C-alpha positions in Angstrom: -16.3 13.5 19.9 -18.7 16.1 18.5 -20.8 15.2 15.4 -18.8 17.4 13.1 -15.5 15.7 14.1 -17.2 12.3 13.7 -18.4 13.2 10.2 -15.0 14.6 9.2 -13.3 11.4 10.6 -15.8 9.2 8.6 -15.4 11.4 5.5 -11.6 10.9 5.7 -12.1 7.2 5.9 -14.4 7.3 2.8 -11.9 9.2 0.7 -9.4 6.5 1.3 -11.8 3.7 0.8 -12.6 1.4 -2.1 -13.0 2.8 -5.6 -12.9 6.4 -4.2 -9.3 5.9 -3.1 -8.4 5.9 -6.8 -10.0 9.2 -7.6 -8.6 12.7 -7.5 -9.1 14.0 -4.0 -11.1 17.0 -5.1 -13.5 14.9 -7.2 -13.8 12.4 -4.3 -14.5 15.2 -1.8 -17.2 16.7 -4.0 -18.9 13.3 -4.5 -18.8 12.4 -0.8 -20.6 15.7 0.0 -23.5 14.7 -2.4 -24.0 11.3 -0.6 -24.7 10.7 3.1 -23.3 8.7 5.9 -25.3 6.1 7.8 -24.9 3.4 10.3 -26.7 0.0 10.1 -27.2 -2.8 12.6 -26.8 -6.5 12.1 -29.7 -7.9 10.1 -30.6 -4.7 8.4 -31.1 -4.9 4.6 -29.4 -2.7 2.1 -31.3 -4.3 -0.8 -33.8 -7.0 -1.3 -33.8 -9.1 -4.5 -36.7 -8.2 -6.7 -37.5 -5.0 -4.9 -37.0 -1.5 -6.3 -33.6 -0.2 -5.4 -31.7 2.9 -6.4 -28.9 3.4 -3.8 -25.2 2.6 -3.9 -23.5 1.9 -0.6 -19.8 2.0 0.1 -18.9 0.0 3.1 -16.7 2.0 5.4 -16.7 -0.6 8.2 -18.6 -3.8 8.8 -19.6 -6.8 6.6 -22.4 -7.4 4.2 -23.6 -10.7 2.9 -24.9 -10.8 -0.7 -27.3 -13.7 -1.7 -29.4 -14.5 -4.7 -32.5 -16.7 -4.5 -34.3 -18.9 -7.0 -36.8 -21.7 -6.7 -36.8 -21.5 -2.9 -33.0 -21.8 -2.6 -30.6 -19.2 -1.6 -26.9 -18.9 -2.7 -24.3 -16.7 -1.0 -22.4 -14.9 -3.8 -20.3 -12.5 -1.8 -19.2 -11.4 1.6 -18.3 -7.7 1.3 -16.2 -5.7 3.7 -14.7 -2.3 4.1 -13.9 -0.7 0.7 -16.5 -2.8 -1.2 -19.6 -1.4 -2.8 -23.1 -2.8 -3.1 -25.9 -1.5 -5.2 -23.7 0.1 -7.9 -25.7 -1.5 -10.6 -28.9 0.2 -9.4 -27.5 3.7 -9.9 -26.2 2.9 -13.3 -29.1 0.7 -14.6 -32.1 1.4 -12.4 -33.9 -1.9 -12.1 -35.1 -4.1 -9.2 -32.3 -5.4 -7.0 -30.7 -8.5 -8.5 -29.6 -9.8 -5.0 -30.3 -9.3 -1.4 -27.6 -7.5 0.7 -27.8 -7.7 4.5 -25.5 -6.5 7.3 -23.9 -9.5 9.0 -21.5 -7.7 11.3 -22.6 -6.2 14.6 -22.9 -2.9 12.9 -21.7 -1.1 9.7 -20.8 2.4 8.7 -21.8 3.2 5.1 -21.6 6.1 2.7 -24.6 6.1 0.4 -25.8 7.9 -2.7 -29.0 7.5 -4.6 -29.3 7.3 -8.3 -30.7 10.7 -9.0 -28.0 12.5 -6.9 -25.4 10.4 -8.6 -26.6 11.2 -12.1 -26.9 14.9 -11.3 -23.3 14.9 -10.0 -22.1 13.2 -13.2 -23.9 15.7 -15.4 -22.6 18.7 -13.4 -19.0 17.5 -13.4 -18.4 15.6 -16.6 -14.6 15.2 -16.1 -15.1 14.0 -12.5 -18.0 11.9 -13.7 -15.8 10.2 -16.3 -13.2 9.4 -13.6 -15.9 8.0 -11.3 -17.5 5.8 -14.0 -14.0 4.5 -15.1 -13.3 3.4 -11.5 -16.8 1.8 -11.2 -16.3 0.0 -14.5 -12.9 -1.3 -13.3 -14.6 -2.6 -10.2 -17.4 -4.2 -12.2 -14.9 -5.8 -14.6 -13.0 -7.3 -11.6 -16.3 -8.8 -10.2 -17.3 -10.2 -13.6 -13.9 -11.8 -14.0 -14.1 -13.3 -10.5 -17.6 -14.7 -11.2 -16.6 -16.1 -14.6 -13.6 -17.8 -12.9 -15.9 -19.3 -10.2 -18.3 -20.5 -12.9 -15.5 -22.1 -14.8 -14.2 -23.9 -11.7 -17.7 -25.0 -10.8 -18.3 -26.4 -14.4 -14.9 -28.1 -14.4 -15.5 -29.6 -10.9 -19.0 -30.8 -12.0 -17.5 -32.4 -15.2 -14.7 -34.1 -13.3 -17.3 -35.4 -10.8 -19.1 -37.3 -13.6 -15.9 -38.5 -15.2 -14.7 -40.0 -12.0 -17.9 -42.1 -11.5 -17.8 -45.8 -12.2 -20.4 -47.0 -14.7 
């Protein structure tokens, strides 16, 4: 398969992948052209907690582990797969990475866009930009609800643990 055919095949996968699948195809196609496709190998980092980061990655294939660290301990917060996004916070609110994201499958295909290109796209196509931001907001809301639910379960389990103890 020639490079152009491979890029078109990957581009087609991206348009049907994750939050992009919910977008108008024209908007999606324009956005995909602004970003770039890349392949990563097992063990490569997409972001490192505490380090500058300004790139969003849409996972086309492969798996990514997301961990947060504090006081010498590491906690896995997510295992991402095809259709998931990592680094979206960094292009919306450019700060240091809040977590470490690392490829855990043998390899991964990604579509990536940096913060500057993303913002320029949003400014150039305000209608498309609104659609994209709405889909990203939905995705972030879903994650927040999931994490809130996990936190509630964890708190409830902890409380029950203490209530079940004999004194």
